[in-house]
C-alpha atoms as a printed R data frame, in Angstrom:
    type eleno elety resid chain resno       x       y       z
1   ATOM     1    CA   UNK     A     1 175.445  86.775  69.077
2   ATOM     2    CA   UNK     A     2 178.019  89.563  69.456
3   ATOM     3    CA   UNK     A     3 180.854  87.372  68.224
4   ATOM     4    CA   UNK     A     4 182.528  89.823  65.837
5   ATOM     5    CA   UNK     A     5 185.566  89.870  68.146
6   ATOM     6    CA   UNK     A     6 185.889  86.433  69.753
7   ATOM     7    CA   UNK     A     7 189.516  87.146  70.729
8   ATOM     8    CA   UNK     A     8 191.618  84.044  71.310
9   ATOM     9    CA   UNK     A     9 188.610  81.716  71.507
10  ATOM    10    CA   UNK     A    10 188.684  78.752  69.121
11  ATOM    11    CA   UNK     A    11 185.518  78.854  66.975
12  ATOM    12    CA   UNK     A    12 184.398  75.805  64.978
13  ATOM    13    CA   UNK     A    13 181.495  75.626  62.544
14  ATOM    14    CA   UNK     A    14 179.788  72.364  61.569
15  ATOM    15    CA   UNK     A    15 176.823  71.297  59.490
16  ATOM    16    CA   UNK     A    16 174.350  69.191  61.567
17  ATOM    17    CA   UNK     A    17 175.278  65.865  59.841
18  ATOM    18    CA   UNK     A    18 178.929  66.487  60.738
19  ATOM    19    CA   UNK     A    19 178.182  65.422  64.315
20  ATOM    20    CA   UNK     A    20 177.935  61.785  63.159
21  ATOM    21    CA   UNK     A    21 181.339  62.104  61.531
22  ATOM    22    CA   UNK     A    22 182.678  63.651  64.733
23  ATOM    23    CA   UNK     A    23 181.529  60.528  66.586
24  ATOM    24    CA   UNK     A    24 183.264  58.313  64.059
25  ATOM    25    CA   UNK     A    25 186.496  60.297  63.854
26  ATOM    26    CA   UNK     A    26 186.872  60.689  67.630
27  ATOM    27    CA   UNK     A    27 185.875  57.122  68.476
28  ATOM    28    CA   UNK     A    28 183.581  58.355  71.271
29  ATOM    29    CA   UNK     A    29 180.200  56.807  72.022
30  ATOM    30    CA   UNK     A    30 178.517  59.811  73.611
31  ATOM    31    CA   UNK     A    31 176.550  59.936  76.848
32  ATOM    32    CA   UNK     A    32 173.097  61.014  78.056
33  ATOM    33    CA   UNK     A    33 174.377  64.467  78.959
34  ATOM    34    CA   UNK     A    34 175.360  65.311  75.379
35  ATOM    35    CA   UNK     A    35 172.831  67.185  73.195
36  ATOM    36    CA   UNK     A    36 173.806  64.801  70.378
37  ATOM    37    CA   UNK     A    37 173.413  61.107  69.621
38  ATOM    38    CA   UNK     A    38 175.100  59.055  66.942
39  ATOM    39    CA   UNK     A    39 172.918  58.315  63.898
40  ATOM    40    CA   UNK     A    40 174.473  55.370  62.069
41  ATOM    41    CA   UNK     A    41 171.991  55.478  59.172
42  ATOM    42    CA   UNK     A    42 172.604  59.157  58.520
43  ATOM    43    CA   UNK     A    43 176.365  58.714  58.841
44  ATOM    44    CA   UNK     A    44 176.262  55.992  56.169
45  ATOM    45    CA   UNK     A    45 174.643  58.221  53.535
46  ATOM    46    CA   UNK     A    46 176.153  61.644  54.353
47  ATOM    47    CA   UNK     A    47 179.566  63.099  53.613
48  ATOM    48    CA   UNK     A    48 181.524  65.455  55.837
49  ATOM    49    CA   UNK     A    49 181.068  69.120  54.976
50  ATOM    50    CA   UNK     A    50 183.913  71.485  54.201
51  ATOM    51    CA   UNK     A    51 183.532  72.748  57.776
52  ATOM    52    CA   UNK     A    52 184.283  69.286  59.145
53  ATOM    53    CA   UNK     A    53 187.258  68.832  56.842
54  ATOM    54    CA   UNK     A    54 188.758  71.979  58.372
55  ATOM    55    CA   UNK     A    55 188.046  70.696  61.883
56  ATOM    56    CA   UNK     A    56 189.629  67.340  61.060
57  ATOM    57    CA   UNK     A    57 192.955  69.131  60.561
58  ATOM    58    CA   UNK     A    58 192.764  70.836  63.952
59  ATOM    59    CA   UNK     A    59 194.772  69.455  66.901
60  ATOM    60    CA   UNK     A    60 191.774  70.467  69.061
61  ATOM    61    CA   UNK     A    61 189.392  67.950  67.433
62  ATOM    62    CA   UNK     A    62 189.508  65.315  70.174
63  ATOM    63    CA   UNK     A    63 189.490  67.943  72.892
64  ATOM    64    CA   UNK     A    64 186.368  69.532  71.435
65  ATOM    65    CA   UNK     A    65 184.726  66.148  70.803
66  ATOM    66    CA   UNK     A    66 185.112  65.137  74.468
67  ATOM    67    CA   UNK     A    67 183.309  68.305  75.542
68  ATOM    68    CA   UNK     A    68 180.480  67.994  73.030
69  ATOM    69    CA   UNK     A    69 179.919  64.231  72.903
70  ATOM    70    CA   UNK     A    70 180.810  63.015  76.400
71  ATOM    71    CA   UNK     A    71 180.560  66.005  78.768
72  ATOM    72    CA   UNK     A    72 180.959  65.596  82.499
73  ATOM    73    CA   UNK     A    73 178.794  68.647  83.213
74  ATOM    74    CA   UNK     A    74 176.203  70.470  81.095
75  ATOM    75    CA   UNK     A    75 174.824  73.974  81.621
76  ATOM    76    CA   UNK     A    76 171.772  74.918  79.565
77  ATOM    77    CA   UNK     A    77 171.417  78.659  78.907
78  ATOM    78    CA   UNK     A    78 168.256  80.453  77.790
79  ATOM    79    CA   UNK     A    79 168.390  84.131  76.852
80  ATOM    80    CA   UNK     A    80 165.530  86.605  76.322
81  ATOM    81    CA   UNK     A    81 163.361  89.069  78.192
82  ATOM    82    CA   UNK     A    82 162.653  92.735  77.549
83  ATOM    83    CA   UNK     A    83 163.421  93.520  73.935
84  ATOM    84    CA   UNK     A    84 166.202  90.975  73.466
85  ATOM    85    CA   UNK     A    85 166.010  88.133  70.974
86  ATOM    86    CA   UNK     A    86 165.526  84.575  72.214
87  ATOM    87    CA   UNK     A    87 168.620  82.423  72.335
88  ATOM    88    CA   UNK     A    88 169.497  78.968  73.621
89  ATOM    89    CA   UNK     A    89 172.857  77.271  73.911
90  ATOM    90    CA   UNK     A    90 174.795  74.766  76.010
91  ATOM    91    CA   UNK     A    91 178.056  75.018  77.902
92  ATOM    92    CA   UNK     A    92 179.605  71.538  77.912
93  ATOM    93    CA   UNK     A    93 182.539  70.665  80.166
94  ATOM    94    CA   UNK     A    94 184.811  67.766  79.289
95  ATOM    95    CA   UNK     A    95 184.794  64.786  81.618
96  ATOM    96    CA   UNK     A    96 188.008  66.048  83.248
97  ATOM    97    CA   UNK     A    97 186.416  69.524  83.620
98  ATOM    98    CA   UNK     A    98 189.521  71.235  82.216
99  ATOM    99    CA   UNK     A    99 188.120  72.488  78.919
100 ATOM   100    CA   UNK     A   100 184.642  73.538  77.852
101 ATOM   101    CA   UNK     A   101 182.667  74.269  74.716
102 ATOM   102    CA   UNK     A   102 179.723  76.610  74.163
103 ATOM   103    CA   UNK     A   103 177.453  75.098  71.503
104 ATOM   104    CA   UNK     A   104 175.130  77.390  69.527
105 ATOM   105    CA   UNK     A   105 172.921  76.993  66.457
106 ATOM   106    CA   UNK     A   106 173.084  79.952  64.064
107 ATOM   107    CA   UNK     A   107 170.261  81.337  61.907
108 ATOM   108    CA   UNK     A   108 171.206  78.992  59.027
109 ATOM   109    CA   UNK     A   109 170.954  75.931  61.263
110 ATOM   110    CA   UNK     A   110 174.699  75.336  61.394
111 ATOM   111    CA   UNK     A   111 176.432  74.466  64.663
112 ATOM   112    CA   UNK     A   112 178.829  76.983  66.165
113 ATOM   113    CA   UNK     A   113 181.137  75.606  68.848
114 ATOM   114    CA   UNK     A   114 183.340  77.916  70.887
115 ATOM   115    CA   UNK     A   115 186.178  76.155  72.683
116 ATOM   116    CA   UNK     A   116 187.540  77.642  75.916
117 ATOM   117    CA   UNK     A   117 190.626  76.569  77.857
118 ATOM   118    CA   UNK     A   118 188.926  77.015  81.239
119 ATOM   119    CA   UNK     A   119 185.927  78.534  82.990
120 ATOM   120    CA   UNK     A   120 187.721  81.846  83.595
121 ATOM   121    CA   UNK     A   121 188.171  82.316  79.856
122 ATOM   122    CA   UNK     A   122 184.517  81.469  79.262
123 ATOM   123    CA   UNK     A   123 183.361  83.778  82.053
124 ATOM   124    CA   UNK     A   124 185.373  86.689  80.661
125 ATOM   125    CA   UNK     A   125 183.646  86.236  77.291
126 ATOM   126    CA   UNK     A   126 180.197  85.684  78.815
127 ATOM   127    CA   UNK     A   127 180.272  88.768  81.052
128 ATOM   128    CA   UNK     A   128 181.097  91.060  78.124
129 ATOM   129    CA   UNK     A   129 177.969  89.917  76.293
130 ATOM   130    CA   UNK     A   130 175.340  89.150  78.920
131 ATOM   131    CA   UNK     A   131 176.143  91.273  81.990
132 ATOM   132    CA   UNK     A   132 176.200  94.977  82.766
133 ATOM   133    CA   UNK     A   133 178.988  96.850  84.497
134 ATOM   134    CA   UNK     A   134 176.557  97.886  87.233
135 ATOM   135    CA   UNK     A   135 177.030 100.420  89.987
136 ATOM   136    CA   UNK     A   136 179.320 100.134  92.961
137 ATOM   137    CA   UNK     A   137 176.587  99.448  95.477
138 ATOM   138    CA   UNK     A   138 172.936  98.447  95.241
139 ATOM   139    CA   UNK     A   139 170.602  98.308  98.219
140 ATOM   140    CA   UNK     A   140 169.712  94.758  99.264
141 ATOM   141    CA   UNK     A   141 166.194  93.818  98.141
142 ATOM   142    CA   UNK     A   142 165.691  90.398  99.719
143 ATOM   143    CA   UNK     A   143 167.840  90.087 102.864
144 ATOM   144    CA   UNK     A   144 167.744  86.291 103.171
145 ATOM   145    CA   UNK     A   145 166.782  83.024 101.523
146 ATOM   146    CA   UNK     A   146 163.016  83.120 101.003
147 ATOM   147    CA   UNK     A   147 160.284  81.021  99.399
148 ATOM   148    CA   UNK     A   148 159.998  81.465  95.641
149 ATOM   149    CA   UNK     A   149 156.411  82.675  96.067
150 ATOM   150    CA   UNK     A   150 157.813  85.866  97.615
151 ATOM   151    CA   UNK     A   151 159.866  86.493  94.485
152 ATOM   152    CA   UNK     A   152 156.805  85.864  92.301
153 ATOM   153    CA   UNK     A   153 154.783  88.464  94.210
154 ATOM   154    CA   UNK     A   154 157.617  91.003  94.119
155 ATOM   155    CA   UNK     A   155 158.210  90.650  90.372
156 ATOM   156    CA   UNK     A   156 154.475  90.937  89.825
157 ATOM   157    CA   UNK     A   157 154.499  94.261  91.709
158 ATOM   158    CA   UNK     A   158 157.303  95.528  89.471
159 ATOM   159    CA   UNK     A   159 155.352  94.501  86.364
160 ATOM   160    CA   UNK     A   160 152.163  96.158  87.648
161 ATOM   161    CA   UNK     A   161 154.082  99.407  88.127
162 ATOM   162    CA   UNK     A   162 155.443  99.150  84.570
163 ATOM   163    CA   UNK     A   163 151.938  98.435  83.291
164 ATOM   164    CA   UNK     A   164 150.488 101.466  85.116
165 ATOM   165    CA   UNK     A   165 153.300 103.653  83.810
166 ATOM   166    CA   UNK     A   166 152.638 102.614  80.201
167 ATOM   167    CA   UNK     A   167 148.885 103.017  80.571
168 ATOM   168    CA   UNK     A   168 149.386 106.556  81.879
169 ATOM   169    CA   UNK     A   169 151.509 107.326  78.821
170 ATOM   170    CA   UNK     A   170 148.771 106.055  76.486
171 ATOM   171    CA   UNK     A   171 146.229 108.207  78.329
172 ATOM   172    CA   UNK     A   172 148.519 111.277  78.232
173 ATOM   173    CA   UNK     A   173 148.196 111.348  82.001
174 ATOM   174    CA   UNK     A   174 150.852 112.090  84.584
175 ATOM   175    CA   UNK     A   175 148.983 110.205  87.269
176 ATOM   176    CA   UNK     A   176 149.683 106.514  87.878
177 ATOM   177    CA   UNK     A   177 147.063 104.230  89.358
178 ATOM   178    CA   UNK     A   178 149.048 102.254  91.927
179 ATOM   179    CA   UNK     A   179 146.152 100.625  93.794
180 ATOM   180    CA   UNK     A   180 144.110  97.542  92.960
181 ATOM   181    CA   UNK     A   181 141.960  94.975  94.707
182 ATOM   182    CA   UNK     A   182 143.592  91.778  95.959
183 ATOM   183    CA   UNK     A   183 141.388  89.740  93.615
184 ATOM   184    CA   UNK     A   184 142.587  91.813  90.629
185 ATOM   185    CA   UNK     A   185 146.196  91.359  91.750
186 ATOM   186    CA   UNK     A   186 145.753  87.571  91.782
187 ATOM   187    CA   UNK     A   187 143.894  87.547  88.453
188 ATOM   188    CA   UNK     A   188 146.614  89.619  86.776
189 ATOM   189    CA   UNK     A   189 149.239  87.262  88.173
190 ATOM   190    CA   UNK     A   190 147.489  84.250  86.646
191 ATOM   191    CA   UNK     A   191 147.186  86.038  83.293
192 ATOM   192    CA   UNK     A   192 150.848  87.018  83.378
193 ATOM   193    CA   UNK     A   193 152.075  83.464  83.954
194 ATOM   194    CA   UNK     A   194 149.734  82.042  81.317
195 ATOM   195    CA   UNK     A   195 150.829  84.645  78.753
196 ATOM   196    CA   UNK     A   196 154.440  83.382  78.508
197 ATOM   197    CA   UNK     A   197 155.160  86.962  77.400
198 ATOM   198    CA   UNK     A   198 158.849  87.703  77.985
199 ATOM   199    CA   UNK     A   199 158.316  91.445  77.709
200 ATOM   200    CA   UNK     A   200 157.187  91.145  81.337
201 ATOM   201    CA   UNK     A   201 159.509  90.190  84.155
202 ATOM   202    CA   UNK     A   202 157.388  87.574  85.932
203 ATOM   203    CA   UNK     A   203 156.699  85.300  82.917
204 ATOM   204    CA   UNK     A   204 160.323  85.672  81.852
205 ATOM   205    CA   UNK     A   205 161.609  83.962  85.017
206 ATOM   206    CA   UNK     A   206 159.536  80.856  84.315
207 ATOM   207    CA   UNK     A   207 160.089  80.840  80.552
208 ATOM   208    CA   UNK     A   208 163.878  81.134  80.767
209 ATOM   209    CA   UNK     A   209 164.832  79.177  83.902
210 ATOM   210    CA   UNK     A   210 164.940  75.475  82.932
211 ATOM   211    CA   UNK     A   211 162.791  73.264  85.130
212 ATOM   212    CA   UNK     A   212 161.307  76.070  87.227
213 ATOM   213    CA   UNK     A   213 157.829  75.477  85.790
214 ATOM   214    CA   UNK     A   214 157.874  72.041  87.400
215 ATOM   215    CA   UNK     A   215 158.292  73.526  90.882
216 ATOM   216    CA   UNK     A   216 155.426  73.415  93.355
217 ATOM   217    CA   UNK     A   217 154.061  76.954  93.741
218 ATOM   218    CA   UNK     A   218 151.399  77.789  96.360
219 ATOM   219    CA   UNK     A   219 150.672  81.469  96.991
220 ATOM   220    CA   UNK     A   220 149.499  82.244 100.520
221 ATOM   221    CA   UNK     A   221 148.506  85.425 102.391
222 ATOM   222    CA   UNK     A   222 151.811  85.232 104.275
223 ATOM   223    CA   UNK     A   223 153.688  85.869 101.026
224 ATOM   224    CA   UNK     A   224 151.775  89.120 100.476
225 ATOM   225    CA   UNK     A   225 152.645  90.034 104.064
226 ATOM   226    CA   UNK     A   226 156.339  89.417 103.402
227 ATOM   227    CA   UNK     A   227 156.553  91.652 100.340
228 ATOM   228    CA   UNK     A   228 154.591  94.251 102.286
229 ATOM   229    CA   UNK     A   229 157.370  94.168 104.898
230 ATOM   230    CA   UNK     A   230 159.945  94.505 102.089
231 ATOM   231    CA   UNK     A   231 158.283  97.710 100.859
232 ATOM   232    CA   UNK     A   232 156.734  96.417  97.624
233 ATOM   233    CA   UNK     A   233 153.151  97.239  98.633
234 ATOM   234    CA   UNK     A   234 150.770  98.065 101.442
235 ATOM   235    CA   UNK     A   235 147.542  96.226 102.176
236 ATOM   236    CA   UNK     A   236 144.468  98.032 103.496
237 ATOM   237    CA   UNK     A   237 141.232  96.051 103.645
238 ATOM   238    CA   UNK     A   238 142.018  93.995 100.515
239 ATOM   239    CA   UNK     A   239 143.173  97.054  98.567
240 ATOM   240    CA   UNK     A   240 146.834  96.733  97.575
241 ATOM   241    CA   UNK     A   241 148.880  99.859  96.889
242 ATOM   242    CA   UNK     A   242 152.319  99.612  95.342
243 ATOM   243    CA   UNK     A   243 155.085 100.810  97.656
244 ATOM   244    CA   UNK     A   244 158.390 102.609  97.237
245 ATOM   245    CA   UNK     A   245 160.336  99.458  96.364
246 ATOM   246    CA   UNK     A   246 157.933  98.684  93.478
247 ATOM   247    CA   UNK     A   247 158.299 102.220  92.148
248 ATOM   248    CA   UNK     A   248 162.093 102.215  92.368
249 ATOM   249    CA   UNK     A   249 162.578  98.817  90.721
250 ATOM   250    CA   UNK     A   250 159.722  99.415  88.279
251 ATOM   251    CA   UNK     A   251 161.481 102.545  87.052
252 ATOM   252    CA   UNK     A   252 164.770 100.632  86.887
253 ATOM   253    CA   UNK     A   253 163.269  98.011  84.569
254 ATOM   254    CA   UNK     A   254 161.395 100.589  82.485
255 ATOM   255    CA   UNK     A   255 164.533 102.595  81.766
256 ATOM   256    CA   UNK     A   256 167.334 100.044  81.864
257 ATOM   257    CA   UNK     A   257 166.273  96.409  81.388
258 ATOM   258    CA   UNK     A   258 168.901  94.796  79.173
259 ATOM   259    CA   UNK     A   259 167.471  91.280  79.021
260 ATOM   260    CA   UNK     A   260 167.661  88.137  81.124
261 ATOM   261    CA   UNK     A   261 169.183  84.670  81.200
262 ATOM   262    CA   UNK     A   262 168.124  81.441  82.865
263 ATOM   263    CA   UNK     A   263 170.515  78.545  83.264
264 ATOM   264    CA   UNK     A   264 170.575  75.080  84.754
265 ATOM   265    CA   UNK     A   265 173.541  72.820  85.516
266 ATOM   266    CA   UNK     A   266 173.057  69.065  85.174
267 ATOM   267    CA   UNK     A   267 175.281  66.010  85.582
268 ATOM   268    CA   UNK     A   268 174.965  62.261  85.228
269 ATOM   269    CA   UNK     A   269 174.080  60.744  88.591
270 ATOM   270    CA   UNK     A   270 173.348  57.054  88.722
271 ATOM   271    CA   UNK     A   271 173.395  57.020  84.925
272 ATOM   272    CA   UNK     A   272 170.625  59.620  84.640
273 ATOM   273    CA   UNK     A   273 170.749  63.361  84.035
274 ATOM   274    CA   UNK     A   274 169.990  65.250  87.251
275 ATOM   275    CA   UNK     A   275 169.691  68.955  88.013
276 ATOM   276    CA   UNK     A   276 172.348  70.412  90.311
277 ATOM   277    CA   UNK     A   277 171.450  74.104  90.250
278 ATOM   278    CA   UNK     A   278 169.041  76.591  88.645
279 ATOM   279    CA   UNK     A   279 169.825  80.288  88.260
280 ATOM   280    CA   UNK     A   280 168.055  83.320  86.776
281 ATOM   281    CA   UNK     A   281 169.686  86.668  86.011
282 ATOM   282    CA   UNK     A   282 167.909  89.883  84.973
283 ATOM   283    CA   UNK     A   283 170.346  92.544  83.808
284 ATOM   284    CA   UNK     A   284 169.701  96.276  84.075
285 ATOM   285    CA   UNK     A   285 171.911  99.306  83.581
286 ATOM   286    CA   UNK     A   286 172.150  99.516  87.380
287 ATOM   287    CA   UNK     A   287 172.989  95.955  88.406
288 ATOM   288    CA   UNK     A   288 172.787  92.238  87.633
289 ATOM   289    CA   UNK     A   289 169.905  90.682  89.590
290 ATOM   290    CA   UNK     A   290 170.985  87.080  90.247
291 ATOM   291    CA   UNK     A   291 168.500  84.594  91.718
292 ATOM   292    CA   UNK     A   292 169.530  81.042  92.586
293 ATOM   293    CA   UNK     A   293 166.861  78.419  93.316
294 ATOM   294    CA   UNK     A   294 166.933  75.449  95.654
295 ATOM   295    CA   UNK     A   295 164.438  72.644  96.284
296 ATOM   296    CA   UNK     A   296 163.862  71.928  99.957
297 ATOM   297    CA   UNK     A   297 163.089  68.530 101.447
298 ATOM   298    CA   UNK     A   298 159.469  69.581 101.983
299 ATOM   299    CA   UNK     A   299 159.056  70.108  98.245
300 ATOM   300    CA   UNK     A   300 159.131  73.906  98.453
301 ATOM   301    CA   UNK     A   301 161.362  76.001  96.208
302 ATOM   302    CA   UNK     A   302 163.412  78.788  97.767
303 ATOM   303    CA   UNK     A   303 165.523  81.513  96.210
304 ATOM   304    CA   UNK     A   304 168.436  83.719  97.101
305 ATOM   305    CA   UNK     A   305 168.736  87.136  95.426
306 ATOM   306    CA   UNK     A   306 171.949  89.100  94.883
307 ATOM   307    CA   UNK     A   307 172.416  92.460  93.140
308 ATOM   308    CA   UNK     A   308 175.933  92.346  91.680
309 ATOM   309    CA   UNK     A   309 178.177  94.559  89.582
310 ATOM   310    CA   UNK     A   310 180.368  92.886  86.942
311 ATOM   311    CA   UNK     A   311 183.280  92.206  89.292
312 ATOM   312    CA   UNK     A   312 181.072  90.735  91.990
313 ATOM   313    CA   UNK     A   313 179.195  88.655  89.422
314 ATOM   314    CA   UNK     A   314 182.436  87.187  88.079
315 ATOM   315    CA   UNK     A   315 183.504  86.162  91.573
316 ATOM   316    CA   UNK     A   316 180.069  84.726  92.435
317 ATOM   317    CA   UNK     A   317 179.800  82.653  89.245
318 ATOM   318    CA   UNK     A   318 183.354  81.407  89.743
319 ATOM   319    CA   UNK     A   319 182.378  80.173  93.211
320 ATOM   320    CA   UNK     A   320 179.209  78.671  91.728
321 ATOM   321    CA   UNK     A   321 181.272  76.627  89.286
322 ATOM   322    CA   UNK     A   322 183.594  75.452  92.075
323 ATOM   323    CA   UNK     A   323 180.552  74.278  94.039
324 ATOM   324    CA   UNK     A   324 179.196  72.417  91.020
325 ATOM   325    CA   UNK     A   325 182.469  70.586  90.454
326 ATOM   326    CA   UNK     A   326 182.691  69.639  94.138
327 ATOM   327    CA   UNK     A   327 179.136  68.281  93.977
328 ATOM   328    CA   UNK     A   328 179.925  66.227  90.868
329 ATOM   329    CA   UNK     A   329 183.129  64.887  92.415
330 ATOM   330    CA   UNK     A   330 181.282  63.909  95.596
331 ATOM   331    CA   UNK     A   331 178.729  62.012  93.529
332 ATOM   332    CA   UNK     A   332 181.499  60.261  91.613
333 ATOM   333    CA   UNK     A   333 183.314  59.340  94.846
334 ATOM   334    CA   UNK     A   334 180.099  58.041  96.415
335 ATOM   335    CA   UNK     A   335 179.469  55.930  93.351
336 ATOM   336    CA   UNK     A   336 182.942  54.390  93.515
337 ATOM   337    CA   UNK     A   337 183.284  53.747  97.253
338 ATOM   338    CA   UNK     A   338 179.738  53.861  98.607
339 ATOM   339    CA   UNK     A   339 178.613  50.978 100.820
340 ATOM   340    CA   UNK     A   340 176.134  49.749  98.229
341 ATOM   341    CA   UNK     A   341 178.455  50.035  95.246
342 ATOM   342    CA   UNK     A   342 180.193  47.094  93.666
343 ATOM   343    CA   UNK     A   343 183.592  47.244  91.942
344 ATOM   344    CA   UNK     A   344 183.210  48.189  88.302
345 ATOM   345    CA   UNK     A   345 185.128  46.736  85.384
346 ATOM   346    CA   UNK     A   346 185.465  47.975  81.833
347 ATOM   347    CA   UNK     A   347 184.435  45.587  79.093
348 ATOM   348    CA   UNK     A   348 186.303  46.785  76.031
349 ATOM   349    CA   UNK     A   349 184.017  44.881  73.722
350 ATOM   350    CA   UNK     A   350 180.742  46.045  75.235
351 ATOM   351    CA   UNK     A   351 180.564  49.381  73.387
352 ATOM   352    CA   UNK     A   352 180.826  50.184  69.702
353 ATOM   353    CA   UNK     A   353 184.027  52.068  68.811
354 ATOM   354    CA   UNK     A   354 185.266  53.729  65.623
355 ATOM   355    CA   UNK     A   355 188.693  53.906  64.029
356 ATOM   356    CA   UNK     A   356 190.386  57.241  64.709
357 ATOM   357    CA   UNK     A   357 192.094  57.090  61.293
358 ATOM   358    CA   UNK     A   358 189.340  56.179  58.805
359 ATOM   359    CA   UNK     A   359 186.188  56.330  60.973
360 ATOM   360    CA   UNK     A   360 185.122  52.726  60.262
361 ATOM   361    CA   UNK     A   361 183.323  50.725  62.962
362 ATOM   362    CA   UNK     A   362 185.638  48.461  64.969
363 ATOM   363    CA   UNK     A   363 184.764  44.843  65.625
364 ATOM   364    CA   UNK     A   364 184.795  43.703  69.251
365 ATOM   365    CA   UNK     A   365 188.121  42.229  70.371
366 ATOM   366    CA   UNK     A   366 190.043  43.209  67.227
367 ATOM   367    CA   UNK     A   367 193.485  44.773  67.653
368 ATOM   368    CA   UNK     A   368 193.541  46.295  64.157
369 ATOM   369    CA   UNK     A   369 190.989  48.150  62.034
370 ATOM   370    CA   UNK     A   370 189.617  45.712  59.429
371 ATOM   371    CA   UNK     A   371 189.180  48.634  57.001
372 ATOM   372    CA   UNK     A   372 192.548  50.438  56.991
373 ATOM   373    CA   UNK     A   373 194.727  48.196  59.206
374 ATOM   374    CA   UNK     A   374 195.497  50.881  61.800
375 ATOM   375    CA   UNK     A   375 196.367  49.480  65.249
376 ATOM   376    CA   UNK     A   376 193.559  50.044  67.762
């Protein structure tokens, strides 16, 4: 995971059962956004690992626990595509959104938790690993927000070019077959999506972007017309011929595809986890292709594409995070002062708590821990 030089990042390692002890030591109950839930039976028969004993001495324990157990915002990341290894982790922001933790699982099954002071610190680390420097300028590919079906057709054209290029290599031929019947184009598209093969660009988008498979997709002749206008292909009596844009981007992904990432931000809205934003990024040596997805009121899914160098990507993702936090704050404000909302009160005895000193369960209404006598 390219973490030989984490810099000033706080890195914690835990065995899976340690999460139950983290619940007990922190006194937190967890929420539906957390990847973890408290297991009382397992906590009763397991002992903290040496990893947890080291964490227990850290002044960052409660700070990290708030991020991991009761996050206010969760971003799920999936990594893969091209020749890169698959990877999944979560970025968990504390309920005050000031600190955040990236939670991984290593090859031994242990939990690795990286604690960052703010999103800028996380973004600096993330860009070094997952993004390319990119070139100063990259010609716009999709000039406006368009239906996701247009993106599907365009990525399929890029993959067809890559396929033709590889077939010509196997045949020791310098000639590429860039034409195919419309029916073959559609059949190949169906096979590509069904393959779930992340060596190809089109399946990678759906395999890595959380929730995108659940979108309503309906390919129509107008979508072929739109990518024809964008220079991906030409259509002559149901014979499709790949255009200049397919050749340029096909060559880009043949020579410089450095993997892809799909991520989704979710928050608790009305007590349930809801998606706020979905993003896909394919990285090449030339640029970072960033696609953000939106669901329209009609049920259609649209996308916006940006080709960004590292500096532009940092600025764009920083603005993305600001928008997420504004959306979460608006939801929280609506919940508190909306016309249909009632005043809320906190019942201290309604939730199970744990002693921060010894980890024992606290009885409702008690002012002292019945195990060690510490004041609650």
